[in-house]
C-alpha positions as CSV (number, residue, x, y, z in Angstrom):
1,X,55.4,81.7,265.0
2,X,54.0,80.5,268.4
3,X,55.6,78.1,270.6
4,X,54.1,75.2,269.6
5,X,55.1,75.5,265.9
6,X,58.6,76.9,267.1
7,X,59.7,73.4,268.7
8,X,58.0,71.3,266.5
9,X,60.5,73.3,263.4
10,X,63.3,72.1,265.9
11,X,62.3,68.8,266.5
12,X,61.5,67.8,263.1
13,X,64.7,68.9,261.9
14,X,67.1,67.2,265.4
15,X,64.7,63.9,264.0
16,X,65.8,64.2,260.5
17,X,69.0,64.7,261.1
18,X,69.2,61.9,263.7
19,X,67.5,59.3,261.3
20,X,70.0,60.1,258.6
21,X,73.1,59.1,261.1
22,X,71.2,55.8,261.9
23,X,70.8,55.1,258.5
24,X,73.9,55.5,257.6
25,X,76.0,54.1,260.8
26,X,74.2,50.8,260.7
27,X,76.2,49.2,257.4
28,X,79.4,51.2,258.7
29,X,78.7,49.2,262.4
30,X,77.5,46.0,261.0
31,X,78.8,45.5,257.3
32,X,77.1,46.7,253.8
33,X,75.2,43.4,253.6
34,X,74.3,43.0,257.4
35,X,71.1,42.1,258.2
36,X,71.0,39.7,261.0
37,X,73.6,40.5,264.3
38,X,77.3,39.6,263.2
39,X,78.7,38.4,265.9
40,X,82.2,40.5,265.4
41,X,80.5,43.8,265.1
42,X,78.2,42.4,268.1
43,X,81.3,42.3,270.6
44,X,82.5,45.6,269.7
45,X,78.9,47.7,269.8
46,X,77.0,46.6,271.6
47,X,76.4,46.6,275.7
48,X,73.8,45.8,277.8
49,X,71.9,47.6,280.3
50,X,68.9,46.4,282.8
51,X,69.4,42.7,281.9
52,X,71.5,40.6,279.4
53,X,68.0,41.1,276.9
54,X,68.4,45.0,276.9
55,X,71.0,45.9,274.7
56,X,72.3,48.9,273.9
57,X,74.6,49.8,270.7
58,X,77.7,52.7,270.1
59,X,75.2,54.1,267.0
60,X,72.2,54.8,270.2
61,X,75.0,56.6,272.0
62,X,76.3,58.5,269.1
63,X,72.9,59.0,268.0
64,X,71.4,61.0,271.0
65,X,75.1,62.7,271.0
66,X,74.2,64.2,267.9
67,X,70.4,65.2,269.2
68,X,72.2,66.7,272.4
69,X,74.4,68.5,269.8
70,X,72.0,70.0,267.5
71,X,69.2,70.8,270.4
72,X,72.1,72.6,272.2
73,X,72.6,74.9,269.1
74,X,69.1,75.4,268.4
75,X,67.6,75.5,271.8
76,X,70.2,76.4,274.3
77,X,69.2,76.1,278.2
78,X,66.3,73.7,277.7
79,X,66.3,71.1,279.9
80,X,66.8,67.6,278.1
81,X,65.6,63.4,279.1
82,X,67.7,61.5,276.9
83,X,67.2,57.3,277.2
84,X,71.2,57.0,277.1
85,X,72.5,60.3,278.7
86,X,70.1,60.8,281.5
87,X,69.3,64.2,282.4
88,X,70.2,67.3,283.3
89,X,68.1,67.8,286.7
90,X,64.7,65.9,287.5
91,X,62.5,69.0,287.4
92,X,60.2,69.0,284.4
93,X,59.4,73.0,284.4
94,X,59.8,74.9,281.3
95,X,60.4,72.9,278.2
96,X,62.2,69.8,278.5
97,X,63.3,68.0,275.8
98,X,62.7,63.9,275.7
99,X,64.8,62.1,273.4
100,X,64.7,58.0,272.4
101,X,68.2,57.9,269.6
102,X,66.4,54.2,268.7
103,X,63.3,53.4,269.9
104,X,63.4,49.2,268.8
105,X,67.3,48.4,269.8
106,X,67.1,45.3,269.6
107,X,65.1,45.5,266.0
108,X,68.0,47.6,265.0
109,X,71.0,45.2,266.2
110,X,69.0,42.3,264.2
111,X,68.0,44.1,261.1
112,X,64.1,44.0,261.7
113,X,63.0,47.0,259.4
114,X,61.0,48.7,262.7
115,X,62.7,51.4,264.8
116,X,62.3,55.0,265.1
117,X,64.1,57.9,266.3
118,X,61.7,59.7,268.8
119,X,61.9,63.6,269.9
120,X,58.9,65.6,271.9
121,X,58.9,68.6,273.7
122,X,57.4,69.2,276.6
123,X,56.6,72.4,278.8
124,X,56.0,71.4,282.4
125,X,55.8,67.8,282.1
126,X,53.2,67.9,278.9
127,X,54.2,66.6,275.6
128,X,53.5,70.1,273.2
129,X,55.3,68.8,270.1
130,X,55.9,65.2,268.7
131,X,58.1,63.6,266.0
132,X,58.9,60.0,265.6
133,X,60.8,59.1,262.3
134,X,60.5,55.4,261.2
135,X,63.9,55.2,259.7
136,X,63.9,52.3,257.7
137,X,60.6,53.5,255.9
138,X,61.7,57.2,255.9
139,X,57.8,58.3,257.2
140,X,58.2,61.1,259.7
141,X,54.9,61.1,262.5
142,X,54.9,64.7,263.8
143,X,52.0,66.4,266.1
144,X,51.5,69.6,267.8
145,X,49.3,69.7,270.8
146,X,46.1,71.4,268.9
147,X,47.2,71.4,265.8
148,X,46.7,67.7,264.5
149,X,48.7,64.7,263.7
150,X,50.0,63.9,260.5
151,X,52.6,61.5,258.4
152,X,55.2,62.5,255.4
153,X,56.4,60.0,253.3
154,X,60.1,59.7,251.2
155,X,58.0,61.6,248.6
156,X,57.8,64.1,250.5
157,X,53.5,63.6,250.3
158,X,52.0,64.3,253.9
159,X,48.5,62.5,255.2
160,X,46.5,63.5,258.2
161,X,46.5,60.9,260.5
162,X,43.0,59.8,261.9
163,X,42.3,56.7,264.6
164,X,39.9,53.9,262.4
165,X,36.2,54.3,263.1
166,X,36.4,50.9,264.8
167,X,33.4,49.9,267.4
168,X,33.9,46.2,268.5
169,X,36.3,45.5,270.5
170,X,36.4,42.0,269.2
171,X,37.5,42.7,265.7
172,X,40.2,45.4,267.4
173,X,43.9,45.1,266.3
174,X,45.8,45.3,268.9
175,X,49.8,46.8,269.5
176,X,51.8,45.8,272.7
177,X,55.1,45.4,274.0
178,X,57.2,42.8,276.4
179,X,59.3,44.0,279.1
180,X,63.1,43.1,279.8
181,X,62.6,41.6,283.5
182,X,61.2,38.1,283.3
183,X,59.4,38.7,286.3
184,X,57.4,41.3,284.1
185,X,57.4,39.6,281.3
186,X,55.6,36.5,283.1
187,X,52.6,38.6,284.4
188,X,52.3,40.2,280.9
189,X,52.4,36.6,279.0
190,X,49.5,35.5,281.1
191,X,47.7,39.0,280.7
192,X,47.9,38.7,276.7
193,X,46.7,35.0,277.0
194,X,43.7,36.0,278.5
195,X,43.0,39.1,276.3
196,X,44.1,36.8,272.6
197,X,40.4,35.2,272.6
198,X,38.3,38.9,272.9
199,X,40.1,40.6,270.2
200,X,41.0,40.3,266.8
201,X,44.4,39.7,267.1
202,X,47.6,41.0,268.5
203,X,50.9,42.8,267.3
204,X,54.4,42.6,268.7
205,X,56.6,45.2,266.9
206,X,59.4,45.9,268.9
207,X,58.9,49.9,269.4
208,X,56.9,51.4,271.2
209,X,56.9,54.7,269.4
210,X,56.0,53.2,266.4
211,X,53.5,51.2,268.0
212,X,51.3,54.6,269.4
213,X,52.3,55.6,265.7
214,X,50.1,53.0,264.4
215,X,47.1,53.6,266.7
216,X,47.3,57.0,264.9
217,X,47.1,56.0,261.4
218,X,44.7,53.7,261.9
219,X,47.7,50.5,261.0
220,X,45.8,49.4,264.7
221,X,43.3,50.0,266.6
222,X,44.8,50.2,270.5
223,X,48.4,50.0,272.0
224,X,48.7,49.1,275.6
225,X,52.3,48.5,277.5
226,X,53.5,48.3,281.2
227,X,56.8,50.0,282.0
228,X,57.3,52.3,279.2
229,X,59.8,55.2,280.1
230,X,59.1,58.9,279.4
231,X,61.5,59.2,276.1
232,X,58.7,55.9,274.7
233,X,56.1,57.5,274.9
234,X,56.2,61.2,274.8
235,X,56.3,61.3,271.3
236,X,54.0,58.3,270.1
237,X,51.5,59.5,272.3
238,X,50.9,63.0,271.7
239,X,50.8,62.0,267.8
240,X,48.4,59.0,268.6
241,X,46.1,61.8,270.6
242,X,46.2,64.5,267.5
243,X,44.9,61.7,265.6
244,X,42.1,61.5,267.7
245,X,43.0,58.3,270.2
246,X,42.1,58.4,274.1
247,X,45.0,58.1,275.5
248,X,46.2,56.9,279.3
249,X,50.3,58.1,280.2
250,X,52.3,57.2,283.3
251,X,54.2,60.8,284.5
252,X,56.3,62.1,283.0
253,X,58.6,61.5,285.6
254,X,57.7,58.2,285.8
255,X,60.4,55.1,285.4
256,X,60.4,52.0,283.6
257,X,60.6,50.2,286.9
258,X,57.5,51.5,288.2
259,X,55.3,49.6,285.2
260,X,52.8,51.6,285.2
261,X,50.6,51.1,281.7
262,X,50.6,53.5,278.7
263,X,47.3,52.9,276.5
264,X,46.4,54.2,273.2
265,X,42.8,53.3,272.1
266,X,40.7,54.3,268.9
267,X,37.8,56.5,270.4
268,X,35.1,54.3,268.9
269,X,36.2,51.4,271.3
270,X,37.7,53.1,274.0
271,X,35.1,52.4,277.1
272,X,35.2,48.8,276.0
273,X,38.6,48.4,275.7
274,X,39.4,49.9,279.1
275,X,36.8,47.9,281.1
276,X,38.5,44.9,279.2
277,X,41.7,45.9,280.5
278,X,40.3,46.5,283.7
279,X,38.4,43.2,284.0
280,X,41.8,41.7,283.5
281,X,44.1,43.7,285.9
282,X,45.7,45.3,283.1
283,X,45.3,48.8,284.3
284,X,47.8,48.2,287.6
285,X,51.4,48.4,287.1
286,X,53.8,45.5,286.7
287,X,56.5,46.5,288.4
288,X,60.2,44.6,287.1
289,X,60.6,43.4,290.5
């Protein structure tokens, strides 16, 4: 078994276990019939991070603990960078696991069924394995560098992922997301207003990992977003790339505050879409402050 195959096996195992934990814990934390936020549960189980609109739940932190414990058994000695637990050091040398225990926490909090577990293995800062689990739909997206990308459904059926054969930007369905900083959101709002007349439409799902997987599956034709952290894009970008997308990702040591852009676009519209973003100034960073 080569290194990528071994890492993919581990990534699939730990991501699936984490997804099962999230499925079990949401009704326990928010109530068995919870659809949206319940005040009592929210008071005890939710805190905020960068801004009052940037939440983290007890399930986020629990799930990262699940991932870290499993990786400590299967891959002792590997570095880990996680959204909630940080990283052991700043080095990107060797194997580093990049974890997002729940990507789309606001959706999870409100009961909107679009949140994901994201697990990537990087070697020297380059993603070589990526797994994203769409928790609510029980779909597992996975890829290894040079090995293609696939989606495994709840019935076990496996579908090879390929980007749409779109060739006209005006017909492109584009996914995006917005930061938590009011300063960044103001700029992002202006960009969307200028982009919207030039494309088919815009989608804002609320999970960058799922957005990138939607580019891979053909559910959308492009995704761009400013200010993603490595755990937001490390797995999903590889899945999109292995499905044929053209990628532009931040440095593996980047921070959300710097505001670099992440772009994934179907190959048939890459040049045209990139030119549109460049003309609008959307390839430039949007700092949080």
